[in-house]
A tleap script that builds the chain and sets N, CA, C and O, in Angstrom:
source leaprc.protein.ff14SB
mol = sequence {
  NMET LEU ARG ASP ASN GLY ILE LEU THR ARG
  LYS GLU ALA ALA VAL TYR LEU ARG ILE SER
  VAL ARG THR LEU ASP LYS LEU ALA GLN ASP
  GLY GLU ILE PRO TYR SER LYS LEU GLY LYS
  GLY LEU ARG SER ARG VAL VAL TYR GLN ARG
  ARG ASP LEU ASP ALA TYR VAL GLU ARG SER
  ARG VAL ASP SER LYS ARG VAL ALA ARG LYS
  ILE LEU GLU ALA CSER
}
set mol.1.N position { -17.048 -20.234 24.683 }
set mol.1.CA position { -16.950 -19.828 26.080 }
set mol.1.C position { -15.800 -18.834 26.238 }
set mol.1.O position { -14.681 -19.102 25.803 }
set mol.2.N position { -16.073 -17.706 26.851 }
set mol.2.CA position { -15.054 -16.686 27.045 }
set mol.2.C position { -14.121 -17.094 28.181 }
set mol.2.O position { -14.568 -17.550 29.234 }
set mol.3.N position { -12.847 -16.929 27.957 }
set mol.3.CA position { -11.853 -17.318 28.958 }
set mol.3.C position { -11.617 -16.161 29.927 }
set mol.3.O position { -11.812 -14.994 29.586 }
set mol.4.N position { -11.193 -16.508 31.140 }
set mol.4.CA position { -10.917 -15.493 32.150 }
set mol.4.C position { -9.595 -14.778 31.921 }
set mol.4.O position { -9.372 -13.712 32.495 }
set mol.5.N position { -8.704 -15.338 31.091 }
set mol.5.CA position { -7.389 -14.737 30.897 }
set mol.5.C position { -7.408 -13.596 29.877 }
set mol.5.O position { -6.373 -12.976 29.633 }
set mol.6.N position { -8.564 -13.312 29.280 }
set mol.6.CA position { -8.677 -12.199 28.348 }
set mol.6.C position { -8.263 -12.527 26.928 }
set mol.6.O position { -8.270 -11.644 26.070 }
set mol.7.N position { -7.901 -13.779 26.655 }
set mol.7.CA position { -7.519 -14.184 25.306 }
set mol.7.C position { -8.694 -14.915 24.677 }
set mol.7.O position { -9.246 -15.847 25.262 }
set mol.8.N position { -9.073 -14.479 23.468 }
set mol.8.CA position { -10.225 -15.059 22.797 }
set mol.8.C position { -9.847 -15.582 21.419 }
set mol.8.O position { -8.993 -15.015 20.737 }
set mol.9.N position { -10.491 -16.665 21.023 }
set mol.9.CA position { -10.330 -17.187 19.667 }
set mol.9.C position { -11.076 -16.268 18.704 }
set mol.9.O position { -11.763 -15.340 19.131 }
set mol.10.N position { -10.938 -16.528 17.404 }
set mol.10.CA position { -11.646 -15.724 16.401 }
set mol.10.C position { -13.145 -15.767 16.640 }
set mol.10.O position { -13.811 -14.732 16.634 }
set mol.11.N position { -13.668 -16.952 16.849 }
set mol.11.CA position { -15.109 -17.098 17.043 }
set mol.11.C position { -15.570 -16.407 18.321 }
set mol.11.O position { -16.591 -15.718 18.321 }
set mol.12.N position { -14.827 -16.586 19.405 }
set mol.12.CA position { -15.177 -15.943 20.670 }
set mol.12.C position { -15.134 -14.420 20.540 }
set mol.12.O position { -16.005 -13.723 21.059 }
set mol.13.N position { -14.117 -13.910 19.845 }
set mol.13.CA position { -13.993 -12.465 19.661 }
set mol.13.C position { -15.155 -11.921 18.841 }
set mol.13.O position { -15.684 -10.851 19.144 }
set mol.14.N position { -15.552 -12.651 17.808 }
set mol.14.CA position { -16.682 -12.225 16.980 }
set mol.14.C position { -17.968 -12.196 17.801 }
set mol.14.O position { -18.758 -11.259 17.687 }
set mol.15.N position { -18.177 -13.210 18.620 }
set mol.15.CA position { -19.361 -13.249 19.485 }
set mol.15.C position { -19.311 -12.085 20.468 }
set mol.15.O position { -20.323 -11.422 20.698 }
set mol.16.N position { -18.151 -11.835 21.044 }
set mol.16.CA position { -17.974 -10.748 22.012 }
set mol.16.C position { -18.339 -9.393 21.391 }
set mol.16.O position { -18.985 -8.565 22.033 }
set mol.17.N position { -17.921 -9.174 20.140 }
set mol.17.CA position { -18.206 -7.911 19.453 }
set mol.17.C position { -19.568 -7.910 18.752 }
set mol.17.O position { -20.027 -6.874 18.271 }
set mol.18.N position { -20.203 -9.080 18.701 }
set mol.18.CA position { -21.492 -9.252 18.016 }
set mol.18.C position { -21.390 -8.933 16.526 }
set mol.18.O position { -22.227 -8.236 15.953 }
set mol.19.N position { -20.332 -9.473 15.925 }
set mol.19.CA position { -20.113 -9.348 14.488 }
set mol.19.C position { -19.769 -10.734 13.946 }
set mol.19.O position { -19.544 -11.666 14.718 }
set mol.20.N position { -19.728 -10.868 12.640 }
set mol.20.CA position { -19.367 -12.151 12.053 }
set mol.20.C position { -17.848 -12.345 12.116 }
set mol.20.O position { -17.091 -11.384 12.252 }
set mol.21.N position { -17.429 -13.588 12.017 }
set mol.21.CA position { -16.001 -13.898 11.986 }
set mol.21.C position { -15.374 -13.251 10.748 }
set mol.21.O position { -14.241 -12.771 10.801 }
set mol.22.N position { -16.098 -13.241 9.658 }
set mol.22.CA position { -15.601 -12.623 8.422 }
set mol.22.C position { -15.337 -11.124 8.614 }
set mol.22.O position { -14.315 -10.610 8.160 }
set mol.23.N position { -16.257 -10.430 9.283 }
set mol.23.CA position { -16.067 -9.005 9.557 }
set mol.23.C position { -14.881 -8.797 10.482 }
set mol.23.O position { -14.095 -7.871 10.286 }
set mol.24.N position { -14.745 -9.650 11.487 }
set mol.24.CA position { -13.605 -9.576 12.400 }
set mol.24.C position { -12.299 -9.752 11.637 }
set mol.24.O position { -11.345 -9.007 11.856 }
set mol.25.N position { -12.254 -10.734 10.741 }
set mol.25.CA position { -11.052 -10.963 9.936 }
set mol.25.C position { -10.706 -9.731 9.105 }
set mol.25.O position { -9.535 -9.374 8.976 }
set mol.26.N position { -11.718 -9.085 8.545 }
set mol.26.CA position { -11.497 -7.875 7.733 }
set mol.26.C position { -10.946 -6.755 8.597 }
set mol.26.O position { -10.006 -6.071 8.191 }
set mol.27.N position { -11.511 -6.555 9.777 }
set mol.27.CA position { -11.028 -5.513 10.688 }
set mol.27.C position { -9.576 -5.780 11.092 }
set mol.27.O position { -8.769 -4.854 11.175 }
set mol.28.N position { -9.254 -7.040 11.341 }
set mol.28.CA position { -7.878 -7.399 11.713 }
set mol.28.C position { -6.940 -7.179 10.532 }
set mol.28.O position { -5.842 -6.650 10.703 }
set mol.29.N position { -7.360 -7.576 9.348 }
set mol.29.CA position { -6.544 -7.406 8.147 }
set mol.29.C position { -6.289 -5.925 7.861 }
set mol.29.O position { -5.205 -5.556 7.410 }
set mol.30.N position { -7.283 -5.084 8.121 }
set mol.30.CA position { -7.161 -3.642 7.891 }
set mol.30.C position { -6.401 -2.928 9.012 }
set mol.30.O position { -6.178 -1.720 8.935 }
set mol.31.N position { -6.006 -3.665 10.045 }
set mol.31.CA position { -5.240 -3.073 11.135 }
set mol.31.C position { -6.092 -2.368 12.177 }
set mol.31.O position { -5.562 -1.651 13.025 }
set mol.32.N position { -7.399 -2.559 12.126 }
set mol.32.CA position { -8.299 -1.915 13.087 }
set mol.32.C position { -8.243 -2.590 14.457 }
set mol.32.O position { -8.390 -1.939 15.491 }
set mol.33.N position { -8.028 -3.902 14.445 }
set mol.33.CA position { -7.971 -4.671 15.689 }
set mol.33.C position { -6.700 -5.511 15.681 }
set mol.33.O position { -6.497 -6.311 14.768 }
set mol.34.N position { -5.835 -5.342 16.691 }
set mol.34.CA position { -4.612 -6.156 16.756 }
set mol.34.C position { -4.935 -7.617 17.088 }
set mol.34.O position { -5.923 -7.915 17.758 }
set mol.35.N position { -4.094 -8.499 16.611 }
set mol.35.CA position { -4.253 -9.930 16.887 }
set mol.35.C position { -2.888 -10.577 16.997 }
set mol.35.O position { -1.873 -9.980 16.638 }
set mol.36.N position { -2.873 -11.805 17.499 }
set mol.36.CA position { -1.639 -12.579 17.599 }
set mol.36.C position { -1.852 -13.910 16.910 }
set mol.36.O position { -2.952 -14.462 16.919 }
set mol.37.N position { -0.779 -14.421 16.310 }
set mol.37.CA position { -0.824 -15.749 15.701 }
set mol.37.C position { 0.012 -16.681 16.564 }
set mol.37.O position { 1.163 -16.389 16.888 }
set mol.38.N position { -0.584 -17.795 16.924 }
set mol.38.CA position { 0.116 -18.800 17.713 }
set mol.38.C position { 0.485 -19.952 16.798 }
set mol.38.O position { -0.388 -20.632 16.259 }
set mol.39.N position { 1.763 -20.165 16.626 }
set mol.39.CA position { 2.232 -21.219 15.752 }
set mol.39.C position { 2.637 -20.671 14.399 }
set mol.39.O position { 2.580 -19.466 14.152 }
set mol.40.N position { 3.046 -21.578 13.529 }
set mol.40.CA position { 3.499 -21.193 12.197 }
set mol.40.C position { 2.656 -21.890 11.151 }
set mol.40.O position { 2.014 -22.905 11.419 }
set mol.41.N position { 2.671 -21.331 9.966 }
set mol.41.CA position { 2.019 -21.980 8.845 }
set mol.41.C position { 0.529 -21.730 8.763 }
set mol.41.O position { -0.018 -20.867 9.450 }
set mol.42.N position { -0.117 -22.509 7.902 }
set mol.42.CA position { -1.539 -22.323 7.635 }
set mol.42.C position { -2.428 -22.698 8.812 }
set mol.42.O position { -3.544 -22.192 8.936 }
set mol.43.N position { -1.947 -23.568 9.661 }
set mol.43.CA position { -2.770 -24.034 10.776 }
set mol.43.C position { -2.519 -23.263 12.063 }
set mol.43.O position { -2.939 -23.696 13.136 }
set mol.44.N position { -1.844 -22.135 11.968 }
set mol.44.CA position { -1.601 -21.335 13.169 }
set mol.44.C position { -2.931 -20.776 13.672 }
set mol.44.O position { -3.871 -20.583 12.900 }
set mol.45.N position { -2.990 -20.529 14.932 }
set mol.45.CA position { -4.229 -20.063 15.566 }
set mol.45.C position { -4.153 -18.559 15.795 }
set mol.45.O position { -3.159 -18.052 16.315 }
set mol.46.N position { -5.207 -17.851 15.405 }
set mol.46.CA position { -5.301 -16.410 15.610 }
set mol.46.C position { -6.090 -16.168 16.885 }
set mol.46.O position { -7.164 -16.738 17.077 }
set mol.47.N position { -5.553 -15.318 17.758 }
set mol.47.CA position { -6.236 -14.975 19.013 }
set mol.47.C position { -6.251 -13.466 19.196 }
set mol.47.O position { -5.440 -12.739 18.623 }
set mol.48.N position { -7.185 -13.024 20.002 }
set mol.48.CA position { -7.370 -11.601 20.290 }
set mol.48.C position { -7.373 -11.388 21.791 }
set mol.48.O position { -7.765 -12.269 22.556 }
set mol.49.N position { -6.929 -10.200 22.206 }
set mol.49.CA position { -6.995 -9.851 23.615 }
set mol.49.C position { -8.233 -8.999 23.836 }
set mol.49.O position { -8.519 -8.081 23.068 }
set mol.50.N position { -8.958 -9.314 24.890 }
set mol.50.CA position { -10.201 -8.616 25.182 }
set mol.50.C position { -9.986 -7.107 25.303 }
set mol.50.O position { -10.835 -6.329 24.867 }
set mol.51.N position { -8.872 -6.687 25.882 }
set mol.51.CA position { -8.629 -5.243 26.042 }
set mol.51.C position { -8.501 -4.555 24.684 }
set mol.51.O position { -8.886 -3.393 24.545 }
set mol.52.N position { -7.958 -5.265 23.666 }
set mol.52.CA position { -7.869 -4.693 22.323 }
set mol.52.C position { -9.256 -4.563 21.694 }
set mol.52.O position { -9.539 -3.595 20.988 }
set mol.53.N position { -10.110 -5.543 21.956 }
set mol.53.CA position { -11.480 -5.476 21.442 }
set mol.53.C position { -12.246 -4.328 22.104 }
set mol.53.O position { -12.991 -3.604 21.443 }
set mol.54.N position { -12.052 -4.174 23.416 }
set mol.54.CA position { -12.707 -3.076 24.130 }
set mol.54.C position { -12.211 -1.721 23.627 }
set mol.54.O position { -12.994 -0.780 23.496 }
set mol.55.N position { -10.916 -1.623 23.346 }
set mol.55.CA position { -10.355 -0.375 22.819 }
set mol.55.C position { -10.933 -0.063 21.445 }
set mol.55.O position { -11.206 1.099 21.143 }
set mol.56.N position { -11.124 -1.078 20.611 }
set mol.56.CA position { -11.735 -0.872 19.299 }
set mol.56.C position { -13.163 -0.338 19.442 }
set mol.56.O position { -13.562 0.590 18.739 }
set mol.57.N position { -13.919 -0.931 20.352 }
set mol.57.CA position { -15.296 -0.476 20.580 }
set mol.57.C position { -15.295 0.978 21.037 }
set mol.57.O position { -16.104 1.779 20.570 }
set mol.58.N position { -14.402 1.314 21.937 }
set mol.58.CA position { -14.327 2.697 22.445 }
set mol.58.C position { -13.961 3.670 21.329 }
set mol.58.O position { -14.530 4.758 21.250 }
set mol.59.N position { -13.020 3.294 20.467 }
set mol.59.CA position { -12.641 4.162 19.341 }
set mol.59.C position { -13.779 4.322 18.342 }
set mol.59.O position { -13.880 5.340 17.657 }
set mol.60.N position { -14.630 3.311 18.266 }
set mol.60.CA position { -15.708 3.313 17.286 }
set mol.60.C position { -16.952 4.060 17.759 }
set mol.60.O position { -17.869 4.305 16.975 }
set mol.61.N position { -16.981 4.415 19.024 }
set mol.61.CA position { -18.154 5.111 19.554 }
set mol.61.C position { -18.321 6.460 18.874 }
set mol.61.O position { -17.348 7.148 18.565 }
set mol.62.N position { -19.557 6.815 18.652 }
set mol.62.CA position { -19.871 8.089 18.011 }
set mol.62.C position { -20.366 9.035 19.090 }
set mol.62.O position { -21.331 8.746 19.797 }
set mol.63.N position { -19.699 10.155 19.204 }
set mol.63.CA position { -20.136 11.194 20.132 }
set mol.63.C position { -21.144 12.060 19.384 }
set mol.63.O position { -20.761 12.906 18.576 }
set mol.64.N position { -22.432 11.851 19.652 }
set mol.64.CA position { -23.482 12.514 18.880 }
set mol.64.C position { -23.425 14.030 18.995 }
set mol.64.O position { -23.751 14.727 18.034 }
set mol.65.N position { -23.023 14.552 20.137 }
set mol.65.CA position { -22.923 16.014 20.288 }
set mol.65.C position { -21.808 16.566 19.402 }
set mol.65.O position { -21.968 17.613 18.775 }
set mol.66.N position { -20.690 15.867 19.353 }
set mol.66.CA position { -19.567 16.317 18.530 }
set mol.66.C position { -19.933 16.250 17.052 }
set mol.66.O position { -19.585 17.148 16.286 }
set mol.67.N position { -20.627 15.203 16.650 }
set mol.67.CA position { -21.054 15.066 15.254 }
set mol.67.C position { -22.027 16.184 14.896 }
set mol.67.O position { -21.921 16.783 13.826 }
set mol.68.N position { -22.968 16.463 15.784 }
set mol.68.CA position { -23.943 17.537 15.525 }
set mol.68.C position { -23.249 18.888 15.403 }
set mol.68.O position { -23.619 19.697 14.552 }
set mol.69.N position { -22.249 19.143 16.242 }
set mol.69.CA position { -21.483 20.388 16.178 }
set mol.69.C position { -20.795 20.534 14.829 }
set mol.69.O position { -20.818 21.607 14.225 }
set mol.70.N position { -20.176 19.438 14.355 }
set mol.70.CA position { -19.478 19.477 13.065 }
set mol.70.C position { -20.452 19.739 11.935 }
set mol.70.O position { -20.128 20.469 10.999 }
set mol.71.N position { -21.633 19.161 12.003 }
set mol.71.CA position { -22.638 19.373 10.963 }
set mol.71.C position { -23.067 20.846 10.967 }
set mol.71.O position { -23.189 21.464 9.909 }
set mol.72.N position { -23.291 21.393 12.138 }
set mol.72.CA position { -23.703 22.807 12.222 }
set mol.72.C position { -22.607 23.744 11.737 }
set mol.72.O position { -22.889 24.748 11.083 }
set mol.73.N position { -21.354 23.417 12.058 }
set mol.73.CA position { -20.239 24.251 11.622 }
set mol.73.C position { -20.065 24.203 10.107 }
set mol.73.O position { -19.663 25.193 9.496 }
set mol.74.N position { -20.363 23.065 9.508 }
set mol.74.CA position { -20.191 22.915 8.063 }
set mol.74.C position { -21.266 23.642 7.262 }
set mol.74.O position { -21.057 23.967 6.093 }
set mol.75.N position { -22.409 23.896 7.883 }
set mol.75.CA position { -23.489 24.545 7.114 }
set mol.75.C position { -23.525 26.042 7.275 }
set mol.75.O position { -24.379 26.706 6.687 }
savepdb mol mol.pdb
quit
């Protein structure tokens, strides 16, 4: 269940982005999506902010006109 405060667990964030938790973990590890750890040690909880997930989606969007222009310029 998505919370109204904009903070999501790993599973909630993965559902929100429609990706697997494993893919989300990889994106976070690679620095593509910021996250926070609550607590210390192995049992600490990783959470994501919805605005960071939305920003990732926006950065990942492909502008088809811009891509087509680059392809035409390269040929």
